[in-house]
BADO-600618 format. One record per residue (C-alpha): residue number from 1; y, x, z. Coordinates in steps of 0.5 Angstrom, whole numbers, padded with zeros to 4 digits. Layout:
! residues N
<n: NUM; y: Y; x: X; z: Z> $
...
! end
This chain:
! residues 127
<n: 1; y: 0040; x: -0017; z: 0166> $
<n: 2; y: 0032; x: -0018; z: 0166> $
<n: 3; y: 0029; x: -0024; z: 0161> $
<n: 4; y: 0034; x: -0023; z: 0157> $
<n: 5; y: 0035; x: -0021; z: 0150> $
<n: 6; y: 0040; x: -0016; z: 0149> $
<n: 7; y: 0044; x: -0012; z: 0143> $
<n: 8; y: 0040; x: -0012; z: 0136> $
<n: 9; y: 0042; x: -0011; z: 0129> $
<n: 10; y: 0045; x: -0018; z: 0129> $
<n: 11; y: 0049; x: -0018; z: 0135> $
<n: 12; y: 0052; x: -0012; z: 0132> $
<n: 13; y: 0053; x: -0014; z: 0126> $
<n: 14; y: 0057; x: -0020; z: 0129> $
<n: 15; y: 0062; x: -0017; z: 0133> $
<n: 16; y: 0063; x: -0012; z: 0128> $
<n: 17; y: 0065; x: -0017; z: 0124> $
<n: 18; y: 0069; x: -0021; z: 0129> $
<n: 19; y: 0073; x: -0014; z: 0131> $
<n: 20; y: 0074; x: -0014; z: 0123> $
<n: 21; y: 0077; x: -0021; z: 0122> $
<n: 22; y: 0081; x: -0021; z: 0128> $
<n: 23; y: 0085; x: -0014; z: 0126> $
<n: 24; y: 0085; x: -0017; z: 0118> $
<n: 25; y: 0088; x: -0023; z: 0122> $
<n: 26; y: 0093; x: -0019; z: 0126> $
<n: 27; y: 0095; x: -0015; z: 0120> $
<n: 28; y: 0097; x: -0021; z: 0116> $
<n: 29; y: 0100; x: -0025; z: 0122> $
<n: 30; y: 0095; x: -0030; z: 0121> $
<n: 31; y: 0093; x: -0034; z: 0128> $
<n: 32; y: 0088; x: -0038; z: 0124> $
<n: 33; y: 0084; x: -0032; z: 0122> $
<n: 34; y: 0084; x: -0029; z: 0129> $
<n: 35; y: 0082; x: -0035; z: 0132> $
<n: 36; y: 0076; x: -0035; z: 0127> $
<n: 37; y: 0074; x: -0028; z: 0129> $
<n: 38; y: 0072; x: -0030; z: 0136> $
<n: 39; y: 0067; x: -0034; z: 0133> $
<n: 40; y: 0063; x: -0029; z: 0132> $
<n: 41; y: 0064; x: -0025; z: 0138> $
<n: 42; y: 0062; x: -0032; z: 0141> $
<n: 43; y: 0056; x: -0033; z: 0138> $
<n: 44; y: 0054; x: -0025; z: 0139> $
<n: 45; y: 0055; x: -0026; z: 0147> $
<n: 46; y: 0051; x: -0032; z: 0147> $
<n: 47; y: 0045; x: -0028; z: 0143> $
<n: 48; y: 0046; x: -0023; z: 0148> $
<n: 49; y: 0045; x: -0027; z: 0154> $
<n: 50; y: 0040; x: -0031; z: 0152> $
<n: 51; y: 0034; x: -0032; z: 0155> $
<n: 52; y: 0030; x: -0035; z: 0149> $
<n: 53; y: 0028; x: -0028; z: 0147> $
<n: 54; y: 0023; x: -0031; z: 0142> $
<n: 55; y: 0029; x: -0035; z: 0138> $
<n: 56; y: 0033; x: -0030; z: 0138> $
<n: 57; y: 0028; x: -0025; z: 0135> $
<n: 58; y: 0026; x: -0029; z: 0129> $
<n: 59; y: 0034; x: -0030; z: 0128> $
<n: 60; y: 0034; x: -0022; z: 0128> $
<n: 61; y: 0028; x: -0022; z: 0124> $
<n: 62; y: 0030; x: -0026; z: 0119> $
<n: 63; y: 0037; x: -0022; z: 0118> $
<n: 64; y: 0033; x: -0016; z: 0118> $
<n: 65; y: 0029; x: -0018; z: 0112> $
<n: 66; y: 0035; x: -0021; z: 0109> $
<n: 67; y: 0041; x: -0015; z: 0110> $
<n: 68; y: 0035; x: -0009; z: 0109> $
<n: 69; y: 0036; x: -0008; z: 0102> $
<n: 70; y: 0044; x: -0006; z: 0104> $
<n: 71; y: 0042; x: -0002; z: 0110> $
<n: 72; y: 0036; x: 0002; z: 0107> $
<n: 73; y: 0040; x: 0004; z: 0101> $
<n: 74; y: 0046; x: 0006; z: 0104> $
<n: 75; y: 0042; x: 0010; z: 0109> $
<n: 76; y: 0038; x: 0013; z: 0104> $
<n: 77; y: 0045; x: 0014; z: 0100> $
<n: 78; y: 0048; x: 0018; z: 0106> $
<n: 79; y: 0042; x: 0023; z: 0107> $
<n: 80; y: 0042; x: 0025; z: 0101> $
<n: 81; y: 0049; x: 0026; z: 0101> $
<n: 82; y: 0048; x: 0031; z: 0107> $
<n: 83; y: 0042; x: 0034; z: 0105> $
<n: 84; y: 0046; x: 0036; z: 0098> $
<n: 85; y: 0052; x: 0038; z: 0102> $
<n: 86; y: 0047; x: 0043; z: 0107> $
<n: 87; y: 0043; x: 0046; z: 0100> $
<n: 88; y: 0049; x: 0046; z: 0096> $
<n: 89; y: 0050; x: 0055; z: 0099> $
<n: 90; y: 0043; x: 0056; z: 0097> $
<n: 91; y: 0041; x: 0052; z: 0092> $
<n: 92; y: 0044; x: 0048; z: 0085> $
<n: 93; y: 0042; x: 0042; z: 0082> $
<n: 94; y: 0040; x: 0041; z: 0075> $
<n: 95; y: 0038; x: 0036; z: 0070> $
<n: 96; y: 0033; x: 0036; z: 0064> $
<n: 97; y: 0037; x: 0035; z: 0058> $
<n: 98; y: 0031; x: 0031; z: 0055> $
<n: 99; y: 0029; x: 0026; z: 0061> $
<n: 100; y: 0034; x: 0027; z: 0066> $
<n: 101; y: 0030; x: 0029; z: 0072> $
<n: 102; y: 0034; x: 0033; z: 0077> $
<n: 103; y: 0031; x: 0039; z: 0080> $
<n: 104; y: 0034; x: 0045; z: 0084> $
<n: 105; y: 0034; x: 0052; z: 0083> $
<n: 106; y: 0037; x: 0058; z: 0087> $
<n: 107; y: 0044; x: 0060; z: 0087> $
<n: 108; y: 0045; x: 0067; z: 0086> $
<n: 109; y: 0039; x: 0069; z: 0080> $
<n: 110; y: 0045; x: 0070; z: 0074> $
<n: 111; y: 0042; x: 0066; z: 0068> $
<n: 112; y: 0034; x: 0062; z: 0068> $
<n: 113; y: 0029; x: 0059; z: 0064> $
<n: 114; y: 0028; x: 0052; z: 0068> $
<n: 115; y: 0022; x: 0048; z: 0067> $
<n: 116; y: 0022; x: 0041; z: 0068> $
<n: 117; y: 0016; x: 0039; z: 0072> $
<n: 118; y: 0016; x: 0032; z: 0068> $
<n: 119; y: 0016; x: 0033; z: 0061> $
<n: 120; y: 0015; x: 0041; z: 0061> $
<n: 121; y: 0022; x: 0042; z: 0057> $
<n: 122; y: 0025; x: 0049; z: 0058> $
<n: 123; y: 0032; x: 0050; z: 0058> $
<n: 124; y: 0037; x: 0055; z: 0060> $
<n: 125; y: 0041; x: 0054; z: 0067> $
<n: 126; y: 0046; x: 0059; z: 0070> $
<n: 127; y: 0045; x: 0059; z: 0078> $
! end
């Protein structure tokens, strides 16, 4: 559909919100909540099919600014967890007892003397 806005972050958020409200309304047997759940879906379809692309982009921009801390934090948190899970076989994470900085040491080396890069504190650690 040429000349239309199409899907964006705000539309996706509205569709997910609509689905969640409808499912909660169905589970709780609240017809009003099911009806309220269709309102974000209608607005999302309006936005997707809209020809006023500039106005829809401005709405999406404002939404992105409002929710960027939430998206950014959750994405970084998930990425860190994934990296740690992958590296858990080869490295162990230790915390400096003095400055609480996180470091990684290679696994399978026995007892090590670890030097903190921040405060230069030396402490023993098992790998």
